[in-house]
C-alpha positions as CSV (number, residue, x, y, z in Angstrom):
1,M,0.0,0.0,0.0
2,A,1.4,3.4,-1.0
3,E,2.5,5.7,1.8
4,G,-0.1,8.1,2.9
5,A,-2.9,6.1,1.4
6,A,-6.2,6.0,3.3
7,T,-6.9,2.9,5.3
8,L,-10.5,1.6,4.9
9,T,-11.9,-0.3,7.9
10,R,-14.9,-2.5,7.3
11,R,-17.2,-2.5,10.3
12,T,-19.8,-5.1,11.0
13,A,-23.1,-3.5,11.8
14,A,-25.5,-4.9,14.3
15,P,-28.1,-7.4,12.8
16,L,-31.0,-5.7,11.1
17,N,-34.4,-6.8,10.2
18,L,-33.9,-7.5,6.5
19,A,-36.3,-8.7,3.9
20,P,-34.9,-10.3,0.7
21,C,-35.9,-8.8,-2.6
22,R,-35.2,-9.8,-6.2
23,G,-31.4,-10.1,-6.9
24,S,-29.5,-9.2,-9.9
25,K,-27.0,-11.0,-12.0
26,L,-24.0,-9.4,-13.7
27,P,-22.4,-11.0,-16.9
28,G,-19.8,-13.5,-15.8
29,S,-20.7,-13.4,-12.1
30,A,-22.6,-15.5,-9.7
31,P,-26.2,-14.5,-8.9
32,T,-26.3,-12.0,-6.0
33,V,-29.1,-11.2,-3.6
34,S,-29.8,-7.7,-2.5
35,Y,-31.7,-6.7,0.6
36,R,-33.9,-3.9,1.6
37,L,-34.8,-2.6,5.1
38,S,-38.2,-3.7,6.3
39,T,-40.1,-0.8,7.9
40,T,-43.2,-2.8,8.8
41,V,-43.7,-3.4,12.5
42,L,-45.4,-6.7,13.2
43,Y,-47.9,-7.2,15.9
44,N,-46.7,-8.9,19.0
45,P,-49.4,-11.4,19.8
46,P,-50.6,-12.1,23.4
47,T,-49.5,-15.2,25.1
48,I,-51.8,-18.2,24.3
49,K,-51.4,-21.3,26.4
50,T,-53.0,-24.4,25.2
51,G,-53.7,-27.6,27.1
52,A,-53.6,-31.2,26.0
53,L,-57.2,-30.9,24.7
54,P,-58.9,-28.1,22.8
55,S,-61.4,-27.9,25.7
56,Q,-58.6,-27.1,28.0
57,T,-57.4,-24.2,25.9
58,S,-57.0,-20.9,27.7
59,A,-55.7,-17.5,26.7
60,T,-54.1,-14.7,28.7
61,L,-54.2,-11.0,27.7
62,D,-51.6,-8.4,28.2
63,D,-53.2,-5.1,29.4
64,N,-50.9,-3.2,27.2
65,N,-51.4,-5.3,24.1
66,A,-54.9,-5.2,22.7
67,L,-55.9,-8.1,20.5
68,P,-56.1,-7.4,16.7
69,D,-59.3,-8.3,14.9
70,F,-58.1,-11.3,12.9
71,Y,-61.6,-11.6,11.4
72,A,-61.5,-8.1,10.1
73,V,-58.0,-8.7,8.7
74,L,-59.3,-11.6,6.6
75,T,-62.6,-9.8,6.0
76,V,-64.7,-12.7,7.3
77,S,-67.3,-12.9,10.1
78,P,-66.6,-14.5,13.5
79,S,-68.9,-17.4,12.5
80,A,-67.2,-18.1,9.2
81,S,-66.4,-21.7,8.4
82,D,-62.9,-23.1,8.1
83,A,-63.3,-23.2,4.3
84,A,-64.4,-19.6,4.1
85,I,-61.4,-18.6,6.2
86,K,-59.0,-20.5,4.1
87,H,-60.5,-18.9,0.9
88,A,-60.3,-15.4,2.3
89,Y,-56.7,-15.9,3.3
90,H,-55.6,-16.9,-0.1
91,H,-57.6,-14.1,-1.7
92,A,-56.0,-11.6,0.7
93,L,-52.5,-12.9,-0.2
94,L,-53.1,-12.2,-3.8
95,Q,-54.4,-8.7,-3.0
96,H,-51.6,-7.6,-0.7
97,H,-48.5,-9.5,-1.8
98,P,-45.8,-7.0,-2.8
99,D,-45.1,-8.8,-6.1
100,K,-48.7,-9.1,-7.1
101,R,-50.1,-5.8,-5.8
102,R,-51.0,-3.3,-8.5
103,P,-49.2,0.0,-8.3
104,H,-51.2,3.1,-7.4
105,T,-54.1,1.1,-6.0
106,S,-56.3,2.6,-3.4
107,L,-56.6,-0.8,-1.6
108,L,-55.5,-0.5,2.1
109,H,-52.2,-2.5,2.5
110,I,-52.1,-5.2,5.1
111,D,-48.8,-6.7,6.2
112,I,-48.3,-10.2,4.9
113,G,-47.0,-11.3,8.3
114,L,-50.2,-10.2,9.9
115,L,-52.3,-12.1,7.3
116,K,-50.3,-15.2,8.1
117,Q,-50.7,-14.8,11.8
118,A,-54.5,-14.3,11.4
119,Y,-54.8,-17.4,9.3
120,Q,-52.6,-19.6,11.6
121,T,-54.7,-18.5,14.6
122,L,-58.1,-19.1,13.0
123,A,-57.2,-22.2,11.0
124,S,-56.6,-24.3,14.1
125,P,-59.7,-25.1,16.1
126,A,-57.7,-24.9,19.4
127,S,-56.0,-21.6,18.8
128,R,-59.3,-20.2,17.3
129,A,-61.1,-21.1,20.5
130,A,-58.4,-19.5,22.6
131,Y,-58.5,-16.4,20.5
132,D,-62.3,-16.1,20.7
133,A,-62.1,-16.6,24.4
134,A,-59.5,-13.8,24.7
135,R,-61.7,-11.5,22.6
136,Q,-64.6,-12.1,24.9
137,Q,-62.3,-11.4,27.9
138,Q,-61.1,-8.2,26.4
139,T,-64.7,-7.1,25.5
140,A,-65.9,-7.8,29.1
141,A,-62.9,-5.9,30.5
142,Q,-63.7,-2.9,28.4
143,Q,-67.4,-3.0,29.3
144,A,-66.6,-3.2,33.0
145,G,-65.5,0.4,33.2
146,P,-62.3,2.0,34.3
147,R,-59.8,0.0,36.5
148,P,-58.6,1.7,39.6
149,A,-55.0,2.6,39.8
150,Q,-54.8,1.9,43.5
151,V,-56.9,1.2,46.6
152,V,-56.9,4.1,49.1
153,S,-58.3,3.6,52.6
154,L,-60.6,6.3,53.7
155,E,-58.2,6.9,56.6
156,D,-55.7,8.4,54.1
157,W,-58.3,10.9,52.8
158,V,-58.6,14.4,54.3
159,E,-62.0,15.1,55.8
160,A,-63.3,18.6,55.0
161,E,-66.6,20.5,55.0
162,G,-68.0,21.6,51.6
163,D,-69.7,24.9,50.8
164,D,-73.0,23.2,51.3
165,G,-72.1,22.2,54.9
166,H,-71.9,18.6,54.1
167,T,-68.8,16.5,54.9
168,R,-66.6,15.3,52.1
169,W,-63.3,13.4,51.8
170,I,-60.4,14.6,49.5
171,Y,-57.4,12.7,48.3
172,A,-54.6,14.3,46.3
173,C,-53.8,13.0,42.9
174,R,-50.2,12.9,41.6
175,C,-51.2,15.1,38.6
176,G,-52.2,17.9,41.1
177,G,-55.8,17.3,41.0
178,Q,-58.1,15.8,43.6
179,Y,-60.4,12.8,44.2
180,L,-63.5,13.7,46.1
181,I,-66.2,11.5,47.7
182,T,-69.2,12.5,49.8
183,V,-71.4,10.8,52.4
184,A,-74.1,10.5,49.7
185,D,-71.6,8.7,47.4
186,M,-70.7,6.2,50.2
187,E,-74.4,5.6,51.1
188,A,-74.9,4.8,47.4
189,G,-72.1,2.2,47.6
190,Q,-69.8,4.2,45.2
191,H,-66.1,3.1,45.5
192,L,-64.6,4.2,42.2
193,V,-63.7,7.8,42.3
194,G,-62.2,9.7,39.4
195,C,-59.7,12.6,39.6
196,N,-61.1,16.0,38.7
197,S,-58.1,16.8,36.5
198,C,-57.0,13.6,34.8
199,S,-58.3,10.2,33.9
200,E,-56.9,8.4,36.9
201,V,-59.4,6.4,39.1
202,V,-58.9,5.1,42.6
203,W,-60.9,2.7,44.8
204,A,-62.0,4.3,48.1
205,G,-61.8,1.7,50.8
206,Y,-64.5,2.1,53.5
207,E,-67.3,0.1,55.2
208,L,-70.6,1.6,56.3
209,A,-71.4,1.0,59.9
210,E,-74.8,-0.5,60.5
211,D,-77.3,1.5,62.6
212,E,-77.5,-0.1,66.1
213,D,-81.3,0.5,66.1
214,S,-81.8,-1.3,62.8
215,S,-79.5,-4.2,63.9
216,D,-81.4,-4.9,67.1
217,V,-84.6,-6.4,65.7
């Protein structure tokens, strides 16, 4: 190497998520394969535990990971037959495969990995039963209302008198707002209390003492 010539150092980069694309062949050289970076982020599915029998199949949901609608991905109804699901899957592959998709189409693109995940989940009776059970669990949790961030005993609340002369209890929220519960709220059996400044909810822990006159019957 000539004196003063620059020294080139080849650095090995960290492994990347690469997706192969069509290669090119130069005259007199072996075929080469080029790669392009994949920018698609695949859905991280919830943990599904299956037992020895389909009837023992169970599913668990991660609170931070909502289930995707695999039926909507394949454009079939939840009551679709196995044959209809298989047909919809192959039809969707033809529509959304990068090599077969028409350019400048207005069709919403769906990742091929998500299509395969949807089909693999719904094609198996055991995994489909687990998925349906997880969907019902998710729907029930959404309909149950807000979940409390913490349980706060009434002893930790500050008793104060309101402008109307009635007693109320106040608990400070970390956002700077306040939780407020009144005697009327407790008599109505209300435990979930929302902050007046943010979406946080706490569970007010208390028990109503029975009236001695009503207990001595």
